[in-house]
N, C-alpha and C positions, 0 to 999 in steps of 0.2 A: 346590515350590521355596520352601525358609523362611527364603530369603535378602529380605525386603526389597526390595534395589538390584534381583535379580535380577525381581522381582514385575512391577516398577514399568520393567523393561527390557523383558519381556515384552508389557508394556502400550504402550508406548514405541512398541512396535518394529509392532504390529497396528493403533496408529492410523497411524503413517509411510505403511504399507502403501495403507491405503485412500487416505489424503492424496492420497501420490505417483503411485496410478493412476488417479486421476480426474484430476491437470493433467495426465499423460502420457496418457489418453487427447485430451486436446484440442492435447498438439504437433503430430501429422501431420495434427489435425482445419482447423489456423486456415492452414497457407497451403495447403493444399487446396481451399479455400470462398474466397482472397482472391488465388489462380492463378483458379479460376470469376468472379471480379469481373473479372478482366484485370487485375488488378499487376500491375507490370512487378519484376523481379529486387529493385530500388532502392525501390520503394514499397511491398513488402513486409517488407525490412526497416526500413524505416522506422514502419511500423504496429505489429511485434513490439519493434520499441525505444521505440516509444513508453506499450506497455504497461505496460514497468518500470521507467518516469523516475520515476513518486512511489515508489517502493518505496528509492530511494537512497539520500534523507535519511534512510528509518525504521529502519534497521537497527541503527544510534545507539543514541538515543530507543528504540523495540524493546525492548533491554534492561533504561530502566526500568519500562517499561508491566510484564517480567516477574519483576520485582524487586516491583511494588508489588501486582501483580494474582496474582502464583506462573505460573507454564509452564506449570500444566493449564489453568489459566481463559483464561488467553491465545491458546497454541491451540485452547479452543472459540472464542471470538468469532472468530477468523483464520479458520477450515476456514469461520464460518456467513455471513461476506463470499465467501467466494469458491463459497458454496453461491446465495446472492444472486447473484452476474455468471454464472453459471453462465446462470439462469434467465435473466436480460437476455439473456445472448448465443443464445438459442434462437431468439430476435423478432423481433433485430433483428442479423439477418446481417449486414450492410451493413460496408463499409470503414471507415467514424466510429463506429457500434457494434464493429466487432470492437475497434477499437483502445482506446474509452470500459471497453467490459466487461473485458478485459484490463489495462487500467489497478489499476481496484479489485484484478481478481483476484491479478493479480500483489504486491499488497501485502497481501491475506489469505496467502497463499503464504508472504512472506518474513518474513510476524509466526510462522506455525507453524512454519514451519521454525527459527526465533531461538528460540523455546522448547521444540521439543523437543531442539532442538542442547543448550542449554543446562541441561535436564531429564537430559541422557544425562552432560554432564558432571560432574554432582552428584546421582550411584545412591548415592552409598557414597563413606566416604572406604577407602583403601589399595586401594581397582580398578585393573585394568589401563585407562586408557583407547585405549588402539589397540585392546584388543577390544572395548570396551564400541562406540563408533565403529566401526569394522566390521562390531558385529551391524545400528546403526545405516542405516548402506549396504548392508550385506544387505536390510533391511526397505525401504528408499527403492531397490532395485534388483527387489522385489518388484513392486515398483506400475508398477513404469518395464515391466517384464517385461507383467505381466496392462493394460496402460494402452491401450496403441497398439493392438494382438488385437484387445481388445473395442470399441474405439474404428471400425476395421475391420471388423467384424463387424455393427457396429450400425448403422452408414452404408451398407455397401453393401444392407444387410437397408428398412434403414426411412429415413435420411437423415439429416442434420443435424440439424433437433433431437429429436425420440430421443435421439439422443449426448448434444445439451447436459443435458438434461434428468437422462441416465441421472448424469452428472460431479456434476449440483445432488445427487441422491438419494447417491450416496457421498461427498460435503461433508458435506449436510446430519448422516448416520453418524454421521460422524465428529467433528460438530460435538457431538452428545449422547449420543457413548461415552468421552466423553472423563473426566465426570465418575468414573463407573465402573472405566475401568483406568487409570488416575494418584491417588493420591494427591495430595493440594494441597499439601503440605511435606513431601519423606519426609525430607528431613534439613537440620535450618533452620542456617544460615551460623553457623559462627564466632560470629561478634561478636555476632549474634542475640543464639545459647546463653549468651556471655559477657555479655550487655549491657551492650555495647560500641559507641560510635559508628562510622558507617561511614566510615572517612579521603576524603579526598575524595586522587585518582590521579594522579597526570601521565600525556602521551600515553607516556613513556618505561613505563608501566608494562606497560604494554601491547603495547607496539613491541618483545620485546628482539629481536635479533639471530635471534634461530631462530622465533620470531613471530614477523617481518618476511619470513621470507625464504617461508615458508609460504604470506600468505597474496600472497606475490608468484605462487604456483608455482599459488594456488587461483587465482587472477584468469584467470593463463596458461591454466589446462583450461579455467573454463569459456566465455571468451575462444573461445579456439582449438574446444571442442567447438559453442557457438555457429551454426558451417557447415555442421557437421554435420547437427544437432537443425531447423534450417531452411532446407537446401537439401536436405537428404537424399531428403522426401518428396517434393520437386522435380520431384530426379535421375531418381529413381523412376517418376515420373508420370507424365513426358516417355517415359518407354523403353513406360509406358501398362501398367501395373502396376495390379493394384486397390490399394482401398484397405486391404482384407484382407489382401495379400500388402506392401505396405508396415510396416502393424502388426507384422507378423510378424518381418521385416527387421529394426523398432529396436525390438521384446521382445525379439531373442535376445542381441542389445548389454548386455543390462539381465541376461537371462540367466546373460550368461558373466562379467558384472561382483559377480550375487552369488554366482556359484561360485567367486570369487577371494578373497570373503571367508576360504573353509575355506583357504586358500595361504598368507595375509599373512603370520604369523608363519616358516615357510620360506621367502619372497621377503626379508620384511628379513631373514632372520641370512644366505641366501646374498649377499644383495648387500652385507652386513658393516655395518650398523646403517637406525635409520629412511631420514634424512638419503638415503646413498646410494640407499635401494628410493625415498624418492620420490623421486631423479633418471631412476633407470633408466624405471620407473610411465608418466613421462613423455611419453620417450622412445620405449618401446612405444607410446602411445596417439598421438605422430605422428609415425608409421609408417604406423597408421589412419588415419588423418582425412587425410594425406598420400596415400592410392593408390584414395582412396571411387571418384572419375567413371573409376577405371580396369575395376573393378571391375563386370563387363559382364555376366556370370552367377552363379548360385545360390550355387553352389561360394565364388568369392571372392568373392560377398554376405556370406559364411556367415566364408569368413577377416577380412575387414573390421572385424566384428561382434565376432571374437575377438581382435582388440587393439584394436581401442576400447575394448570392457569389462574384458581386465582393466588397462588403463590409464587408466582411470577410479576405476574395483572399488578398486587398491590408493592409489592418487592423492592420491582426496576424505580419507578417512578416516586418512592420514598426516597431511594440512594440518591435518583437524580439531584432532585431540589434541595438536601441537605449538604452537598457541596457547593450547590449553584449560592445557598445564603449568605449571608454576610463577605462577598466578594462582588470586589464591581464591578458595574455592567460589561467594562471593555478589558476587563480578566475572568470572564465566562468560561471564553473558547477553551485558553489557557486551564483551569478548573476541569472544565470536560474531557480535557484533552488528558491531565492526568490521571483522572477516574478510570478513560476508556485504554487507558495501555494496562491498568491493570484487569482490565475485561479482555484485551488482546490476550496479555499474561496468559492469562488461562481460556482465553481460545489452542493459546498454539501447546502449553503444557495434559491439560486434561484428556485429548485422542491418543497423548503418547499415553497415560497414567491407565485412563480406564481400557486402554487398546489390552494397553500389559496383562493388567488385570480381567478381560475377558479372557484374552487366552489360553493361562495356568489357574484361572476355577471357573471360567464359565460364564457370562451374562450377567447370571444375579449376582456373582458378588461385586462385578463391574456398578449396577446396582445399588448391592447394598451398603456400599462403599461411598456412592455418590448420598444417599440421604445420612447419612453419618454423619458424616463432615460438613452438611446443612445442617444437620440439629448440635455439631461443639461449633456452629458459629450463632445462632440464634438466643445460645446460652449466654454468653459473653456482653456479647449486644443486649441484652435484659441487662444482667447486670451494670453494665456501664452506664444506664439508664437509670435505674436507681443513685447510684453517687450519683451524678451527677441532678436531679432532684433534690439531694441530700444536700448539696453543695449548695443551691438554689434556698 
């Protein structure tokens, strides 16, 4: 790879896959541990939501840290914080311990993701952001594919403590490898190259109509997917499935999400552009999440994973690219921070919302509500596209 941007993208994808493998090992682990501790669906939602609470207010300030330290340094320090949190969780698996450990792990995950997304947006001038973010999303999908399966195998073989220590080892490796795999500064911002002073930006600079629509889409996708992430392991555990089987079906969704990257360009072309593709992918995700409780056999669970994987695999990179386009390179960390603030707010609220629905109306109600919310988001996005096309 002669192009420095391509080399940096390769290193970035390797680190992202490693980090997301570790975090996705924790995804099935946390609900299973909480159910074993006797937590109700609403308490389970409270613990998971509390874990994401601290990071809601750090996404935008995280953009300042990315500019001050550089994206690679931010990623390395964030991964180290996550590794320490996993080590803590290995020895304090109580409800209070899980809430505390997840709180700091979620802060580290947020800052790592912010640095990685800002680095993806700044791999060089003239690059196709849809493609770069597609590869970034493929790397996250690799981690999402490997993590749950690895967690299920280690959990069934050795229990929770070796699983958390394995997560700690992966994140420690990611932290130590960052300096090797990523250049400290791939492309200085234009203001730095020209010696100019960084101008103060108004919120409207970051939240154009297109960017705002993308932020809302991203929020809704993460919010509704929380129903599946939080309660899918509980659903399968209630049917008597092992942790390994749960991990396999969670990983299958990630495999499809990764494969969807290969079809992004034809999907966008067939849909008539990026925003119609965003609306279509959200609608596909809505169907997948909505039908989850009625997928009682392995073939139906595989179909469910296909629908959810295609929806997320296309919707998230499209929303990332829409937020980054039209923003100066030195401002993209802040733009990503705004998007991630919405995502983190979704991660705080969705376990509480869906946990309450699951306790009152059953898991079927929670999943159906997630699908309905996504459909309510997809329709206005498509209408927005039609209005923008008329203006053009």
